[in-house]
N, CA, C, O and the ligand as a Tripos MOL2 file, in Angstrom:
@<TRIPOS>MOLECULE
protein
  229   227    58     0     0
PROTEIN
NO_CHARGES

@<TRIPOS>ATOM
      1 N         -26.9470  -10.0680   12.6900 N.3       1 MET1
      2 CA        -25.8290   -9.5220   13.4840 C.3       1 MET1
      3 C         -24.7600   -8.9920   12.5310 C.2       1 MET1
      4 O         -24.3450   -9.6650   11.5880 O.2       1 MET1
      5 N         -24.3380   -7.7820   12.8100 N.am      2 SER2
      6 CA        -23.3110   -7.1860   11.9640 C.3       2 SER2
      7 C         -21.9620   -7.8300   12.2540 C.2       2 SER2
      8 O         -21.6840   -8.2730   13.3680 O.2       2 SER2
      9 N         -21.1510   -7.8660   11.2360 N.am      3 ASP3
     10 CA        -19.8050   -8.3870   11.3900 C.3       3 ASP3
     11 C         -18.8650   -7.1780   11.4030 C.2       3 ASP3
     12 O         -18.9480   -6.3110   10.5330 O.2       3 ASP3
     13 N         -17.9840   -7.1290   12.3830 N.am      4 PHE4
     14 CA        -17.0830   -5.9880   12.4950 C.3       4 PHE4
     15 C         -15.6730   -6.4050   12.1060 C.2       4 PHE4
     16 O         -15.0930   -7.3090   12.7070 O.2       4 PHE4
     17 N         -15.1360   -5.7450   11.1100 N.am      5 VAL5
     18 CA        -13.8070   -6.0800   10.6070 C.3       5 VAL5
     19 C         -12.9740   -4.7990   10.5660 C.2       5 VAL5
     20 O         -13.3890   -3.7900    9.9960 O.2       5 VAL5
     21 N         -11.8000   -4.8580   11.1780 N.am      6 THR6
     22 CA        -10.9140   -3.6980   11.1830 C.3       6 THR6
     23 C         -10.6700   -3.2080    9.7560 C.2       6 THR6
     24 O         -10.3660   -3.9940    8.8600 O.2       6 THR6
     25 N         -10.8090   -1.8990    9.5610 N.am      7 GLY7
     26 CA        -10.5860   -1.3080    8.2430 C.3       7 GLY7
     27 C         -11.8570   -1.1080    7.4420 C.2       7 GLY7
     28 O         -11.8820   -0.3230    6.4940 O.2       7 GLY7
     29 N         -12.9160   -1.8150    7.8200 N.am      8 ASP8
     30 CA        -14.1860   -1.6410    7.1120 C.3       8 ASP8
     31 C         -14.8070   -0.2900    7.4430 C.2       8 ASP8
     32 O         -14.5650    0.2730    8.5110 O.2       8 ASP8
     33 N         -15.6010    0.2150    6.5280 N.am      9 VAL9
     34 CA        -16.3380    1.4560    6.7520 C.3       9 VAL9
     35 C         -17.8020    1.1010    6.9550 C.2       9 VAL9
     36 O         -18.3830    0.3370    6.1850 O.2       9 VAL9
     37 N         -18.3940    1.6700    8.0110 N.am     10 MET10
     38 CA        -19.8040    1.4340    8.2990 C.3      10 MET10
     39 C         -20.5510    2.7530    8.3730 C.2      10 MET10
     40 O         -19.9570    3.8270    8.4700 O.2      10 MET10
     41 N         -21.8630    2.6400    8.3240 N.am     11 ARG11
     42 CA        -22.7190    3.8220    8.3550 C.3      11 ARG11
     43 C         -23.5050    3.8120    9.6530 C.2      11 ARG11
     44 O         -24.0540    2.7830   10.0480 O.2      11 ARG11
     45 N         -23.5590    4.9760   10.3260 N.am     12 SER12
     46 CA        -24.3490    5.0580   11.5560 C.3      12 SER12
     47 C         -25.7820    5.4400   11.2010 C.2      12 SER12
     48 O         -26.0220    6.1870   10.2520 O.2      12 SER12
     49 N         -26.7300    4.9170   11.9770 N.am     13 ARG13
     50 CA        -28.1440    5.2600   11.7360 C.3      13 ARG13
     51 C         -28.3740    6.7420   11.9830 C.2      13 ARG13
     52 O         -29.1120    7.4040   11.2530 O.2      13 ARG13
     53 N         -27.7180    7.2580   13.0420 N.am     14 LYS14
     54 CA        -27.8440    8.6890   13.3460 C.3      14 LYS14
     55 C         -26.5680    9.3890   12.8970 C.2      14 LYS14
     56 O         -25.4700    8.8460   13.0180 O.2      14 LYS14
     57 N         -26.7290   10.5990   12.3780 N.am     15 LYS15
     58 CA        -25.5570   11.3770   11.9700 C.3      15 LYS15
     59 C         -24.7540   11.8110   13.1830 C.2      15 LYS15
     60 O         -25.3080   12.0750   14.2500 O.2      15 LYS15
     61 N         -23.4470   11.8810   13.0060 N.am     16 HIS16
     62 CA        -22.5710   12.4800   14.0170 C.3      16 HIS16
     63 C         -22.8480   13.9850   14.0130 C.2      16 HIS16
     64 O         -23.2460   14.5220   12.9790 O.2      16 HIS16
     65 N         -22.6520   14.6810   15.1360 N.am     17 PRO17
     66 CA        -22.8680   16.1350   15.1580 C.3      17 PRO17
     67 C         -22.0970   16.8990   14.0720 C.2      17 PRO17
     68 O         -22.4980   17.9980   13.6900 O.2      17 PRO17
     69 N         -21.0030   16.3290   13.5780 N.am     18 CYS18
     70 CA        -20.2350   17.0100   12.5220 C.3      18 CYS18
     71 C         -20.9360   16.9160   11.1700 C.2      18 CYS18
     72 O         -20.5280   17.5760   10.2140 O.2      18 CYS18
     73 N         -21.9790   16.1090   11.0820 N.am     19 GLY19
     74 CA        -22.7060   15.9720    9.8200 C.3      19 GLY19
     75 C         -22.3890   14.6940    9.0640 C.2      19 GLY19
     76 O         -23.0980   14.3270    8.1270 O.2      19 GLY19
     77 N         -21.3170   14.0140    9.4750 N.am     20 GLY20
     78 CA        -20.9410   12.7740    8.7910 C.3      20 GLY20
     79 C         -21.6870   11.5650    9.3420 C.2      20 GLY20
     80 O         -22.2060   11.5980   10.4580 O.2      20 GLY20
     81 N         -21.7330   10.5120    8.5580 N.am     21 ASN21
     82 CA        -22.3250    9.2790    9.0910 C.3      21 ASN21
     83 C         -21.5730    8.0300    8.6320 C.2      21 ASN21
     84 O         -22.0960    6.9180    8.7050 O.2      21 ASN21
     85 N         -20.3390    8.2230    8.1580 N.am     22 THR22
     86 CA        -19.5310    7.0520    7.8110 C.3      22 THR22
     87 C         -18.3500    6.9750    8.7730 C.2      22 THR22
     88 O         -17.7230    7.9790    9.1100 O.2      22 THR22
     89 N         -18.0700    5.7430    9.2030 N.am     23 TRP23
     90 CA        -17.0870    5.4890   10.2520 C.3      23 TRP23
     91 C         -16.1900    4.3440    9.8450 C.2      23 TRP23
     92 O         -16.6550    3.3330    9.3180 O.2      23 TRP23
     93 N         -14.8960    4.5060   10.0920 N.am     24 LYS24
     94 CA        -13.9680    3.4110    9.8200 C.3      24 LYS24
     95 C         -13.6940    2.6660   11.1190 C.2      24 LYS24
     96 O         -13.4660    3.2820   12.1600 O.2      24 LYS24
     97 N         -13.7160    1.3420   11.0540 N.am     25 ILE25
     98 CA        -13.4200    0.5220   12.2300 C.3      25 ILE25
     99 C         -11.9010    0.4740   12.3950 C.2      25 ILE25
    100 O         -11.1810    0.0440   11.4940 O.2      25 ILE25
    101 N         -11.4250    0.9220   13.5610 N.am     26 ILE26
    102 CA         -9.9730    0.9140   13.7650 C.3      26 ILE26
    103 C          -9.5330   -0.1300   14.7780 C.2      26 ILE26
    104 O          -8.3470   -0.4500   14.8520 O.2      26 ILE26
    105 N         -10.4770   -0.6760   15.5720 N.am     27 ARG27
    106 CA        -10.1160   -1.7690   16.4800 C.3      27 ARG27
    107 C         -11.3600   -2.5710   16.8050 C.2      27 ARG27
    108 O         -12.4410   -2.0130   16.9910 O.2      27 ARG27
    109 N         -11.2030   -3.8640   16.8700 N.am     28 VAL28
    110 CA        -12.3240   -4.7460   17.2110 C.3      28 VAL28
    111 C         -11.9550   -5.5590   18.4410 C.2      28 VAL28
    112 O         -10.9350   -6.2480   18.4580 O.2      28 VAL28
    113 N         -12.7870   -5.4740   19.4640 N.am     29 GLY29
    114 CA        -12.5850   -6.2570   20.6860 C.3      29 GLY29
    115 C         -13.9340   -6.3700   21.3630 C.2      29 GLY29
    116 O         -14.9600   -6.5060   20.6970 O.2      29 GLY29
    117 N         -13.9350   -6.3130   22.7030 N.am     30 ALA30
    118 CA        -15.2160   -6.2830   23.4190 C.3      30 ALA30
    119 C         -15.9670   -5.0230   23.0110 C.2      30 ALA30
    120 O         -17.1900   -5.0230   22.8660 O.2      30 ALA30
    121 N         -15.2050   -3.9510   22.8290 N.am     31 ASP31
    122 CA        -15.7440   -2.7120   22.2690 C.3      31 ASP31
    123 C         -15.2180   -2.5610   20.8510 C.2      31 ASP31
    124 O         -14.1490   -3.0610   20.5030 O.2      31 ASP31
    125 N         -16.0000   -1.8590   20.0480 N.am     32 ILE32
    126 CA        -15.5640   -1.5560   18.6890 C.3      32 ILE32
    127 C         -15.1480   -0.0860   18.6760 C.2      32 ILE32
    128 O         -15.8750    0.7820   19.1580 O.2      32 ILE32
    129 N         -13.9730    0.1740   18.1210 N.am     33 LYS33
    130 CA        -13.4930    1.5550   18.0410 C.3      33 LYS33
    131 C         -13.7310    2.0570   16.6320 C.2      33 LYS33
    132 O         -13.2390    1.4810   15.6620 O.2      33 LYS33
    133 N         -14.4940    3.1430   16.5260 N.am     34 PHE34
    134 CA        -14.8320    3.7300   15.2270 C.3      34 PHE34
    135 C         -14.2040    5.1040   15.1020 C.2      34 PHE34
    136 O         -14.1590    5.8680   16.0670 O.2      34 PHE34
    137 N         -13.7200    5.4150   13.9090 N.am     35 GLU35
    138 CA        -13.2290    6.7690   13.6310 C.3      35 GLU35
    139 C         -14.1640    7.4200   12.6220 C.2      35 GLU35
    140 O         -14.4060    6.8770   11.5440 O.2      35 GLU35
    141 N         -14.6860    8.5900   12.9840 N.am     36 CYS36
    142 CA        -15.5550    9.3350   12.0620 C.3      36 CYS36
    143 C         -14.7220    9.7490   10.8520 C.2      36 CYS36
    144 O         -13.6670   10.3650   11.0000 O.2      36 CYS36
    145 N         -15.1950    9.4110    9.6680 N.am     37 GLU37
    146 CA        -14.4250    9.7440    8.4610 C.3      37 GLU37
    147 C         -14.4830   11.2300    8.1410 C.2      37 GLU37
    148 O         -13.6620   11.7350    7.3760 O.2      37 GLU37
    149 N         -15.4460   11.9280    8.7200 N.am     38 THR38
    150 CA        -15.6090   13.3480    8.4150 C.3      38 THR38
    151 C         -14.7610   14.2300    9.3240 C.2      38 THR38
    152 O         -14.0680   15.1300    8.8500 O.2      38 THR38
    153 N         -14.8150   13.9690   10.6490 N.am     39 CYS39
    154 CA        -14.1020   14.8520   11.5730 C.3      39 CYS39
    155 C         -12.9340   14.1830   12.2960 C.2      39 CYS39
    156 O         -12.1580   14.8620   12.9670 O.2      39 CYS39
    157 N         -12.7980   12.8630   12.1680 N.am     40 GLY40
    158 CA        -11.6710   12.1780   12.7860 C.3      40 GLY40
    159 C         -11.8600   11.7900   14.2390 C.2      40 GLY40
    160 O         -10.9660   11.1940   14.8390 O.2      40 GLY40
    161 N         -13.0010   12.1150   14.8110 N.am     41 ARG41
    162 CA        -13.2870   11.7580   16.2090 C.3      41 ARG41
    163 C         -13.3410   10.2370   16.3560 C.2      41 ARG41
    164 O         -13.8570    9.5300   15.4900 O.2      41 ARG41
    165 N         -12.7980    9.7540   17.4710 N.am     42 ILE42
    166 CA        -12.7930    8.3060   17.7250 C.3      42 ILE42
    167 C         -13.7320    7.9970   18.8850 C.2      42 ILE42
    168 O         -13.6990    8.6620   19.9200 O.2      42 ILE42
    169 N         -14.5600    6.9890   18.6990 N.am     43 ILE43
    170 CA        -15.4910    6.5820   19.7490 C.3      43 ILE43
    171 C         -15.3670    5.0790   19.9990 C.2      43 ILE43
    172 O         -15.0140    4.3120   19.1030 O.2      43 ILE43
    173 N         -15.6660    4.6780   21.2340 N.am     44 ASP44
    174 CA        -15.7130    3.2600   21.6040 C.3      44 ASP44
    175 C         -17.1720    2.8970   21.8230 C.2      44 ASP44
    176 O         -17.8850    3.5860   22.5530 O.2      44 ASP44
    177 N         -17.6110    1.8320   21.2020 N.am     45 VAL45
    178 CA        -19.0050    1.4060   21.3450 C.3      45 VAL45
    179 C         -19.0180   -0.0850   21.6690 C.2      45 VAL45
    180 O         -18.3980   -0.8750   20.9560 O.2      45 VAL45
    181 N         -19.7210   -0.4850   22.7430 N.am     46 PRO46
    182 CA        -19.8270   -1.9120   23.0320 C.3      46 PRO46
    183 C         -20.3990   -2.6500   21.8180 C.2      46 PRO46
    184 O         -21.2750   -2.1340   21.1230 O.2      46 PRO46
    185 N         -19.8990   -3.8430   21.5770 N.am     47 ARG47
    186 CA        -20.2730   -4.6140   20.3860 C.3      47 ARG47
    187 C         -21.7960   -4.7190   20.2010 C.2      47 ARG47
    188 O         -22.3130   -4.5320   19.1000 O.2      47 ARG47
    189 N         -22.4950   -5.0210   21.2940 N.am     48 ARG48
    190 CA        -23.9470   -5.2010   21.1920 C.3      48 ARG48
    191 C         -24.6470   -3.9120   20.7640 C.2      48 ARG48
    192 O         -25.5920   -3.9320   19.9760 O.2      48 ARG48
    193 N         -24.1630   -2.7920   21.3000 N.am     49 GLU49
    194 CA        -24.7540   -1.4980   20.9420 C.3      49 GLU49
    195 C         -24.3730   -1.1250   19.5130 C.2      49 GLU49
    196 O         -25.1850   -0.5710   18.7720 O.2      49 GLU49
    197 N         -23.1450   -1.4280   19.1350 N.am     50 ALA50
    198 CA        -22.6780   -1.1060   17.7760 C.3      50 ALA50
    199 C         -23.5310   -1.8210   16.7230 C.2      50 ALA50
    200 O         -23.7800   -1.2820   15.6440 O.2      50 ALA50
    201 N         -23.9770   -3.0470   17.0500 N.am     51 ALA51
    202 CA        -24.7930   -3.8150   16.1080 C.3      51 ALA51
    203 C         -26.1270   -3.1190   15.8490 C.2      51 ALA51
    204 O         -26.7380   -3.2990   14.7960 O.2      51 ALA51
    205 N         -26.5720   -2.3190   16.8240 N.am     52 LYS52
    206 CA        -27.8430   -1.5990   16.6470 C.3      52 LYS52
    207 C         -27.6260   -0.2540   15.9700 C.2      52 LYS52
    208 O         -28.4750    0.2160   15.2130 O.2      52 LYS52
    209 N         -26.4720    0.3680   16.2530 N.am     53 ARG53
    210 CA        -26.2510    1.7440   15.7960 C.3      53 ARG53
    211 C         -25.5680    1.8610   14.4430 C.2      53 ARG53
    212 O         -25.6300    2.9080   13.8000 O.2      53 ARG53
    213 N         -24.9070    0.7690   14.0040 N.am     54 PHE54
    214 CA        -24.1310    0.8580   12.7640 C.3      54 PHE54
    215 C         -24.5550   -0.2100   11.7610 C.2      54 PHE54
    216 O         -24.8760   -1.3410   12.1240 O.2      54 PHE54
    217 N         -24.5460    0.1780   10.5070 N.am     55 LEU55
    218 CA        -24.9440   -0.7310    9.4210 C.3      55 LEU55
    219 C         -23.7880   -0.8990    8.4550 C.2      55 LEU55
    220 O         -22.9990    0.0200    8.2360 O.2      55 LEU55
    221 N         -23.7020   -2.0870    7.8810 N.am     56 ASN56
    222 CA        -22.7300   -2.2860    6.8120 C.3      56 ASN56
    223 C         -23.1850   -1.4690    5.6100 C.2      56 ASN56
    224 O         -24.3820   -1.3390    5.3560 O.2      56 ASN56
    225 N         -22.2390   -0.9290    4.8860 N.am     57 ILE57
    226 CA        -22.5720   -0.1040    3.7180 C.3      57 ILE57
    227 C         -22.7600   -1.0180    2.5020 C.2      57 ILE57
    228 O         -23.0460   -0.5360    1.4060 O.2      57 ILE57
    229 ZN        -17.7480   13.3940   12.9690 Zn       58 ZN58
@<TRIPOS>BOND
     1     1     2 1
     2     2     3 1
     3     3     4 2
     4     3     5 am
     5     5     6 1
     6     6     7 1
     7     7     8 2
     8     7     9 am
     9     9    10 1
    10    10    11 1
    11    11    12 2
    12    11    13 am
    13    13    14 1
    14    14    15 1
    15    15    16 2
    16    15    17 am
    17    17    18 1
    18    18    19 1
    19    19    20 2
    20    19    21 am
    21    21    22 1
    22    22    23 1
    23    23    24 2
    24    23    25 am
    25    25    26 1
    26    26    27 1
    27    27    28 2
    28    27    29 am
    29    29    30 1
    30    30    31 1
    31    31    32 2
    32    31    33 am
    33    33    34 1
    34    34    35 1
    35    35    36 2
    36    35    37 am
    37    37    38 1
    38    38    39 1
    39    39    40 2
    40    39    41 am
    41    41    42 1
    42    42    43 1
    43    43    44 2
    44    43    45 am
    45    45    46 1
    46    46    47 1
    47    47    48 2
    48    47    49 am
    49    49    50 1
    50    50    51 1
    51    51    52 2
    52    51    53 am
    53    53    54 1
    54    54    55 1
    55    55    56 2
    56    55    57 am
    57    57    58 1
    58    58    59 1
    59    59    60 2
    60    59    61 am
    61    61    62 1
    62    62    63 1
    63    63    64 2
    64    63    65 am
    65    65    66 1
    66    66    67 1
    67    67    68 2
    68    67    69 am
    69    69    70 1
    70    70    71 1
    71    71    72 2
    72    71    73 am
    73    73    74 1
    74    74    75 1
    75    75    76 2
    76    75    77 am
    77    77    78 1
    78    78    79 1
    79    79    80 2
    80    79    81 am
    81    81    82 1
    82    82    83 1
    83    83    84 2
    84    83    85 am
    85    85    86 1
    86    86    87 1
    87    87    88 2
    88    87    89 am
    89    89    90 1
    90    90    91 1
    91    91    92 2
    92    91    93 am
    93    93    94 1
    94    94    95 1
    95    95    96 2
    96    95    97 am
    97    97    98 1
    98    98    99 1
    99    99   100 2
   100    99   101 am
   101   101   102 1
   102   102   103 1
   103   103   104 2
   104   103   105 am
   105   105   106 1
   106   106   107 1
   107   107   108 2
   108   107   109 am
   109   109   110 1
   110   110   111 1
   111   111   112 2
   112   111   113 am
   113   113   114 1
   114   114   115 1
   115   115   116 2
   116   115   117 am
   117   117   118 1
   118   118   119 1
   119   119   120 2
   120   119   121 am
   121   121   122 1
   122   122   123 1
   123   123   124 2
   124   123   125 am
   125   125   126 1
   126   126   127 1
   127   127   128 2
   128   127   129 am
   129   129   130 1
   130   130   131 1
   131   131   132 2
   132   131   133 am
   133   133   134 1
   134   134   135 1
   135   135   136 2
   136   135   137 am
   137   137   138 1
   138   138   139 1
   139   139   140 2
   140   139   141 am
   141   141   142 1
   142   142   143 1
   143   143   144 2
   144   143   145 am
   145   145   146 1
   146   146   147 1
   147   147   148 2
   148   147   149 am
   149   149   150 1
   150   150   151 1
   151   151   152 2
   152   151   153 am
   153   153   154 1
   154   154   155 1
   155   155   156 2
   156   155   157 am
   157   157   158 1
   158   158   159 1
   159   159   160 2
   160   159   161 am
   161   161   162 1
   162   162   163 1
   163   163   164 2
   164   163   165 am
   165   165   166 1
   166   166   167 1
   167   167   168 2
   168   167   169 am
   169   169   170 1
   170   170   171 1
   171   171   172 2
   172   171   173 am
   173   173   174 1
   174   174   175 1
   175   175   176 2
   176   175   177 am
   177   177   178 1
   178   178   179 1
   179   179   180 2
   180   179   181 am
   181   181   182 1
   182   182   183 1
   183   183   184 2
   184   183   185 am
   185   185   186 1
   186   186   187 1
   187   187   188 2
   188   187   189 am
   189   189   190 1
   190   190   191 1
   191   191   192 2
   192   191   193 am
   193   193   194 1
   194   194   195 1
   195   195   196 2
   196   195   197 am
   197   197   198 1
   198   198   199 1
   199   199   200 2
   200   199   201 am
   201   201   202 1
   202   202   203 1
   203   203   204 2
   204   203   205 am
   205   205   206 1
   206   206   207 1
   207   207   208 2
   208   207   209 am
   209   209   210 1
   210   210   211 1
   211   211   212 2
   212   211   213 am
   213   213   214 1
   214   214   215 1
   215   215   216 2
   216   215   217 am
   217   217   218 1
   218   218   219 1
   219   219   220 2
   220   219   221 am
   221   221   222 1
   222   222   223 1
   223   223   224 2
   224   223   225 am
   225   225   226 1
   226   226   227 1
   227   227   228 2
@<TRIPOS>SUBSTRUCTURE
     1 MET1         2 RESIDUE 1 A MET
     2 SER2         6 RESIDUE 1 A SER
     3 ASP3        10 RESIDUE 1 A ASP
     4 PHE4        14 RESIDUE 1 A PHE
     5 VAL5        18 RESIDUE 1 A VAL
     6 THR6        22 RESIDUE 1 A THR
     7 GLY7        26 RESIDUE 1 A GLY
     8 ASP8        30 RESIDUE 1 A ASP
     9 VAL9        34 RESIDUE 1 A VAL
    10 MET10       38 RESIDUE 1 A MET
    11 ARG11       42 RESIDUE 1 A ARG
    12 SER12       46 RESIDUE 1 A SER
    13 ARG13       50 RESIDUE 1 A ARG
    14 LYS14       54 RESIDUE 1 A LYS
    15 LYS15       58 RESIDUE 1 A LYS
    16 HIS16       62 RESIDUE 1 A HIS
    17 PRO17       66 RESIDUE 1 A PRO
    18 CYS18       70 RESIDUE 1 A CYS
    19 GLY19       74 RESIDUE 1 A GLY
    20 GLY20       78 RESIDUE 1 A GLY
    21 ASN21       82 RESIDUE 1 A ASN
    22 THR22       86 RESIDUE 1 A THR
    23 TRP23       90 RESIDUE 1 A TRP
    24 LYS24       94 RESIDUE 1 A LYS
    25 ILE25       98 RESIDUE 1 A ILE
    26 ILE26      102 RESIDUE 1 A ILE
    27 ARG27      106 RESIDUE 1 A ARG
    28 VAL28      110 RESIDUE 1 A VAL
    29 GLY29      114 RESIDUE 1 A GLY
    30 ALA30      118 RESIDUE 1 A ALA
    31 ASP31      122 RESIDUE 1 A ASP
    32 ILE32      126 RESIDUE 1 A ILE
    33 LYS33      130 RESIDUE 1 A LYS
    34 PHE34      134 RESIDUE 1 A PHE
    35 GLU35      138 RESIDUE 1 A GLU
    36 CYS36      142 RESIDUE 1 A CYS
    37 GLU37      146 RESIDUE 1 A GLU
    38 THR38      150 RESIDUE 1 A THR
    39 CYS39      154 RESIDUE 1 A CYS
    40 GLY40      158 RESIDUE 1 A GLY
    41 ARG41      162 RESIDUE 1 A ARG
    42 ILE42      166 RESIDUE 1 A ILE
    43 ILE43      170 RESIDUE 1 A ILE
    44 ASP44      174 RESIDUE 1 A ASP
    45 VAL45      178 RESIDUE 1 A VAL
    46 PRO46      182 RESIDUE 1 A PRO
    47 ARG47      186 RESIDUE 1 A ARG
    48 ARG48      190 RESIDUE 1 A ARG
    49 GLU49      194 RESIDUE 1 A GLU
    50 ALA50      198 RESIDUE 1 A ALA
    51 ALA51      202 RESIDUE 1 A ALA
    52 LYS52      206 RESIDUE 1 A LYS
    53 ARG53      210 RESIDUE 1 A ARG
    54 PHE54      214 RESIDUE 1 A PHE
    55 LEU55      218 RESIDUE 1 A LEU
    56 ASN56      222 RESIDUE 1 A ASN
    57 ILE57      226 RESIDUE 1 A ILE
    58 ZN58       229 GROUP 0 **** ****
């Protein structure tokens, strides 16, 4: 199980449409809020799904 810590940078298994695949965690709760480091887009991902889609770098 991945550990989510605000401020950490994680890598997504699939690239974002902008071409980037590194994301900074900006909020941790029931959902994890990630900011794409390449384009700045912010997404909310349920914790369980985030554990499948994101890897610690
Ligand atoms: Zn992006």
